[in-house]
N, C-alpha and C positions, 0 to 999 in steps of 0.2 A: 787407191786414194782417189783417182780420177773418177772411178765408177761411183763411189759414194757421193762425191761432189755433184756428179751429173744427176743422180737420183734426187738429191736435195734441190737442185735447180728445177727439175721437172715438177717436183711436188709444189714448189712455191711459185709456179707460173701463174700469172693473172690474165684474165680475159681482156683482149684489146678491142677497141671500137671498130677498127678497120676489118676485123674478121667477120663482121656482119655482111661484107661483100660476098662471102661464101655461104650465106644464109645460116649462120650460127649465132646463137645468143647464149648468155650465161644463165644457168639455172642451178642453184645450190652448189656453186663452186665448180661446175662442170660446163663444158661447151656442148650445147644441145642443137642439133640440126632441126630447124623448124619445119622442114619438109617431111622427113621420115621419123622425127623424134628420137633419133639415135644419138648417142654421145661418143666422143672420141676418148681413147684411153689417156692420151697426153695432149695438152693444149699447145700445139705447135702449128704454125701456119702451114707447113707442108702437109701435115696430117689432114687438116681441114680442106685444103685445096684439093688433095687427092680424093677425099671423100666426095667433095662437090662435083668434080669433073667426071669421076668414074661411076658414081651411084646416081647422080642427077644430071646427066648430060643435056637434057631438054632445057632445064633452067640455066645451065651454064652457057648455052648457046644464045640466050636472049640478049638483046641490046641493053646498054646500061640503064636507060630510062625505064624500060620494062622490068628489068631486074629489080630496080628500086621500088616500083609499084607492086611487084609480086612479093617482095620482101615485106612491104608495109601491110599487104593483105594477109599474109601468113602469120606475121607477128601479131596483128590485131586478132586474128582467129585464135591464136594460142592464148592471148590474154583473156579472150572471152571464155575459152575452155577452162582456164585456171580460175576465173571468177565463178563460173558455174559450179565447179567442184567445191567451192567454199560456201555455197548457199546452205539453206536449211537442211538439217539432217533428215527431213522427211522425204527429200528427193531420192530417187533410186540410186544415183551415183553416190550420194553421201552415205546412204544406208549400206551400200556395198563397201565403201571405205571404212565405215564403222565396224562392219563384220570382219573385214581384214584386220583391223586393229585388234579387235577382240580375239581373233584367231591367233594373232601374234602373241598376245598376252598369255593365252592358254598354252601355246607352244613354249613360251618362256617358263611358265610354271611347271610344265612337264619336264623341261630340261633341268631346272634348278632343283626339282624334287627327285631327280634321277629316276624318273618313271619311264618304262619302255613305251615306244610309240604305239604299240599295238594293244596296250592294256585297256585304255578307255575308262580308267577309274574316275569316279566323280570326285574331283579335287575339292579339298575343304574350302578353298577360296570361291568355288563356284556353287556350293551347295545352296546358297541363298536363292540362286536362280531356279534351282530345282523346287525349292519350297514355294516360290512365287507361282511357277507354272502349275504345280500340283494343287495349290489353292484355287487357281482359276478353273482347273478341271473339276475340282471338288464342288465348286459353286455351280457349274453347269450340270453335274450329276444330281445335285440336290434339286434343281429345277426340274430335271427329267423325272426323277422319282416322284416328286409331288404332282406331276402331270399324269401319272399312271392311273388308269381306271381300276385295274386290278394289279396286284403284285404278289410275288412270293420271294422267299429268301432261301439261300442254300448256305450251309455252314459246314466247316471242317476245321479241325484243330491239329496243329503239328508243332514240334519244337525246333528252334533254330540252333545254330552252332553254339550258342551260349546257354542252351537248355531253357530258354524262355518259351513258354507256351504261347503260340500265336494263333489267334482265332480269325479265320478268314470269312468274310461275309460277302456273298454275291447277291445281286438284286436282279430280278427278272420282272419286267412290267409290260403291260399292254395298254396303249392309249386308245381313245375312242375311235380313232381312224384305223384301228387294227394294226398299228405299228408296234412290233414286239422288239424289245431291246433287253440285253443281258449284259451287265457290267459288274466289275469288281468295285465294291463300294467302301470297304473298310477292313483294316487289319488291326485287331485289338490284342495287345499283349495282356496275358493273364498272369497275375502273380499268385503264388501259393497254389492252392488246389484248383482243379478244373472239373468240379462236379457240375451236375445239371443246374444247380442253383447259381453257381459262379458264372456259368455261361449265360444263363437267363438274365442275371443282373447286368452283365456287360451289354447284352443285346438290347434290353429295355432302355438302358442309358443312351445307347446310340439312336434308338427309335425316337426318343424324346428330343435328342439333339437335331435330327433332320426334320422333325415336325411332320411326320407322315400321318395320313388319315388311316388309322389302323382298321377301320371298318372295311377297307379295300383289300386287306391281306387275305389271300386265298390258299396259301400253301407254305409248308416248311419241309425242306429236304435236308437230311443230315447223313452222316457217314455210317450210321447203324451202331455206333458204340453205345454201351449201356448208359453212359452219362447223358446221351442225347435222346434215347428212345424209351427210357424207363417209364412205366405207366403212371407212377406217382411222383418220382423225383427226377425224372428225365427232363432235359431242357424243353423238348417239344411240348410235353404235358404242362410244364410250368408256364410256358409262354402262352399257351391257350388259356390257362387259368387266369393269367394276367389280363388277357383280352376280355375274358368274361367279367372280370372285376371292373373293367372300364365300360361295361354295357354293350360290348360288341358280341353279338350272338351268331355271326355268320359261320358257315361250315369251313373250317381250316383243315385242308388235307395235310396229312403227315406221311412222308415217304422216306424210305431208306435208299441211299444211292445204289444203283444197279451194280456198279463195279464192286463196292464193298459187300453188297449182298451176295454177289457171286463168290467173293473171297470167303465169306462165312459158309457158303454151301460147299466150297472145296474143303474147308476144314471139317465140315460135318461128316464127310465120307472118308476122312483121312484115317487110315489104319495106323495108329500111332507107332506100333511096333515096326511096321515096314518103313515108315519115314525116318524113324530114329536110326535104323540100321543103314539106310541109304546115306543119310547126312554124315554119319560117322565114317563111312567108307570114302565118301567124296572128300571130306576134310583131311583124312589121312593122306590122300594123294595130293591134294591141291595146296595144303598149308605147308608142306615141306618142299623146298625148292628142288632138291635132288630127286625126290620121288616124282615130282611133277614133270621134270625133264625126262626122266627114264620112262614114265608112262606115256608121254607124248611120242617118244621114240618107238615104244612098243606098238602104239596104234599106227604109226607111219609104216613100220615094217610089215604089220599085218594088213595094211591097206583097209583099215576099218572105215565104217560109214562116217564117223565123226573123228576129228583130230584131237579132241580135248573134252574134258568135263566142264560143267558150269557149277559155280557155287550156288547154294540155296540160301535165300534171304527171306526171313519171315515177314519183313516189312514190305519188300517188293514181291508180293505174292505171285505176280505173273511169271516170275522166274521159276516157280516150282514145277510147272509143266515141262518147261524146256530141260530143266535138270533131270527130271524123271525120265524123259524121253531118251536122253543120252545114256543114262545109267542102264535103262532097259536094253538099248541097242548094243551097249558095250559090256553087258554083264559077264560074258565069258572072259573077255580080256581083263576086266577088272578083277574077277575072282582069281584068275591065274596070277595076276600081278601081286595081289594081296597074299597069296600063298608063298610066292617067292620072297616077299618081304617079311615073312614070319608073322603076319597078322591076318590069318584067314578069317573069312566071313562065311560060316557054314550055311547061312540062309540062302546064299546064291545057288546051292546045290539042292535045296528043298523045293520040289515042284509046287507044293501048296503055297509057299511063300512067294515064289515067282508069279503065281497066278494073282496073288494079292497085289503084287507090284504092277502087274498088267492092268488090273482094275483101277488101282490108284492113279495110274497114268491116264486112264479113260476119264476119270472124274476130275483130273487137274484142269486148270484153266486153259492149258495149251495141250491139245492132242492132235498132232499134225497129220495122223493117218486116219483115225476113226471118226471123230465127231467134229473136230475143228470148232471148238466152243466159241472162240472169238467171233467167228462169222455168225454163229447161231445167236449170240447175245448182242451182236452189233455194237462192238466196243468203240466205234467211231462216235464218241459221245459229246463232241464239242458243242454241236447245235441240236442234240437229240431232244425232240419234244417229249413231254411227259407221256403223252398218249402212245408215242412210238416206243418209248422205254417200257411202258406197261405191256404193249403188244409183243415186244421181244421176250419179256419174261413169261407172258402167257404161252407163246409158242414153245419156249424151252420147257415150261411145265408140262405141256402136252407131249413133248418128246420124252420127258422123263417117265411119263405114264407108259408110253410105248416100250421103252427100254426095260422098265420094270416087268412088264408083261412078258417080254421076250426072254428075260433071264429066268423067270419062273417056269418057262417052258423049255429051258436049256437051249435056246436059240441064240446064235451069235452073229446075226446078220450085220449089225452095226458095231460089233466088238471085234475088230480085226486082231488085236493082241490076244484077247481071250480065246478066239477061234484057233489060234496057233497052239495054245497051251492046253485046251480042253479041260477046264476045271470040273470038279465033281458036282453033282446035283446039290449037295449040301452047301458047297461054296457059292453056287449060283443063287440059292435062296438067300444066303447071307448078303450077297451083292444086291439083290433085289430089295432087301430090307434097307440097305444103305441108301439106295436111290429113293425109296419111299420117304426116308428121313430127310433127304436132300429136298425132295419136293415140298415138304412141309415148310421149308425156309422161304418159299415164294408165296407171298400173300397177293394173289393176282385176281381174286374174285370180287374183292370189295368194291372197286371202282370200275368194273368192267363195263357196265351199262352207260355210265357217264362218259367214258372215253369213246365208246362206240358212237355216241351222239356226235362227237367231234370228228371222228375219223370215217364213219360210215353212216351219215344221217338218214340215208334212204333205206337202210336195212334195219332201222330201229323200230321196235313195236311201240306205239304211242302210249300204251299202258305202263311202259317201263320208264317214262320220263315224268318229271313233276307236272302238276296240273297246269301251271302257268305257261308251260312250253307246248302243250298238246295241240292247241289250235294252230299255231304257226307251223308246227311240225307237219300237221295234216296238209296245210297249204303248200309247204315246200315239197313234200313227197308227191303231191299231185301235179307239180309243175314239171312238164317234160323238158322245157328249156333249161331249168336249173339242174335237172337230172343229167342232161347231156353235158352241161358245163362241168359238173362234178366229175364226170367220167374222163374229162380232158385235163382237169387241174388237180393238183395236190390239195389236201385240206388247208394248208397254210397259204394257198393262193385263192382257194374257193371262198373261204369265209371273208377275207378282205374285200372280195368283189361284191359280196352281199352287203357288207358294211358300207361300201361306197354308194350302193344303190338305195341305201336307207330302207331296205326291205327286211322284214323279219327281225325287228330290233331286239326282241326278247331272246330269240335263238342266237343272234349274233353276240349279245352280251354274255350268254352262257358259254359260247365258243371262245370268246375273248378270255373269260375266266380260266378255262381249261388250257388255253394256249399260254397263259401267264405262269403256268406251273413248271418247275424245274424237272428235268428228266434224270439228272444225276448231279453229283458234286465233282464232276470231272474238271470243271473250271478251277475249283479249289485245289485239286491235286496238281494241276498245271501251274498254278500260282506258287505252290510250295516248291516246285522244281526251280522256278525262277528265284525264289527266296534263298534256296541253298546255293545257287550260283552267285547271288548278290552278296549275301552275308556268309562268307566262308572263313577259313582259317586265317587268311591274310587280311580280311576286313571284318574281324570279329567285333570290333568296337563300334560298328555301325549302330547308331541310335535307333530306337523303335520308330520315332517320328520320321527320320530320314529314310528308313527302310520302307515305311508305308508310302512315302512320297515317290520313291524310285519305282516301286512296284505298281503304283497307280499310273504313272506315266508310261511304264513299259507294257502294261497289260490292257489299258483302256483304249477303246476305239475312238474316244474323244480326243481331239488334238487341242492343246492349249492355244488360246488366242494371244499369240506373242505380241502383236501390235498393242493390244489392250494392256498387257502386262508392262510393256515398255512405257506406255503413257502413265500408268499408275505408279510405276517404280523407276521413273527416268533417272533419278539420282543414283539409284543402285546400279543401273545398267551403264551409266557413264563412268562409274568408278573404275571399271576394268580398264578402260582406254585412257583414263587420265594419267596413269602411271607408266604407260607404255612409251618410253622416251624415244626408242628407235622407230616408232611408227608415226611420230608427229611430223608434220610438214615443216 
């Protein structure tokens, strides 16, 4: 009973004027030390006296008159600080306080909605802020796009978790000062079919919305799907036809993404029978939990090169080479395991079939021992210039010629797997024919001379360039200083230096046009990875508009002007803090 009564007395204690002798004042029902700004747990004279004498002995030793003066000075200073914190929210301190209040409100929403602290989900009450910042970025992007001297677009289409077809559009432009920029510009949901006409209708509507000068469009890069590249009804052909109907007669380059083109090449040499058998064997092991565990134990006991198999996924085609590599290396263990399980695969005992498997591994996107295709094709494509992409394809096409010639002569210099298996001459000729078919997938000769002007201007024959470029090309090739500079700089640094000097304006304009072309749709693929993370099973109700806003803020290099957004939408931003009762002073 006494304990409860004592707690009640402690709770109801009020601040007394004489406690100011210990440099304490009352703030929000608590005793605050104006020297160190600490508070005491219980407002009792003994607590304040002990704090004053032990923590601030210097002030405690002062005479009474000096104590009074020091107290007046510190209390006035405290009042000034309090007044300063209540000034306009444009001040740094007030802005920090507003941020704290907003953070508290967000934390309160997270707690009341039972969200984990690590989730970082865009809460419904905050989505308006996302909309406002995305609108600001979109306005900046529109201005940037309209300032481009030349531009190209890259498109790819994928479906989200709700089976909505989402068309991603990226913009690559070059300004007159030779500044090249590449940005995600729009995510367009497509309802119904996704034919070339549907895609073209969506893109032309977007082009009208952003009010671009279509005479400056110089290229279209797509994923190589029939709806995109068909000669008559493909999107690229229809868009060029649309440009012609508006009176724009410029040359618009049409490219297929290097990654997707390589995927098509991998399929073109796929021996269907071999891949079907391999996939069936892998699925028998990996899709049954008991089989999977027992096979891993078998590999561990045998001290095999790999400890497990990898699923094959047709969509993620890069997994094909890894899967084939492991099946080839573990073929003996896999065949033995399948026999034990009563599901034998006789093809693993057929030398001709195993040779086909070895060749299929060579032609797959990943061959870790023989060709290492990713290095040959330079799959680091985030900032791959179109000329570099073309050069990579040209180099690979030359290698295909070499490998085809070697196989026709039964040579296995670059075929380490086939060298182990020693295929028959008939099989070698069949493999050479497959490489010839693969080589046909690479259309590398069309723009070779144009890209050479950009990447190696001093090696170009003047008769191979348009007439309006010939005189400036002569002058450039005769300049020893420019030749020396080109030897030291990459093309993406050399041409801007010419642009800055205002020399060779026609050549620089042509180089700017080539630099404004996309090398791949890798950016689109990366965006779709972000899309699948954002709109997943737990957030399947994400609207298309909000999905676009989130992806725009997440992928754009342009940061929203938050100060400008706050000024335009100040009522909206003060709404979060107006209801935060425990943050109010």
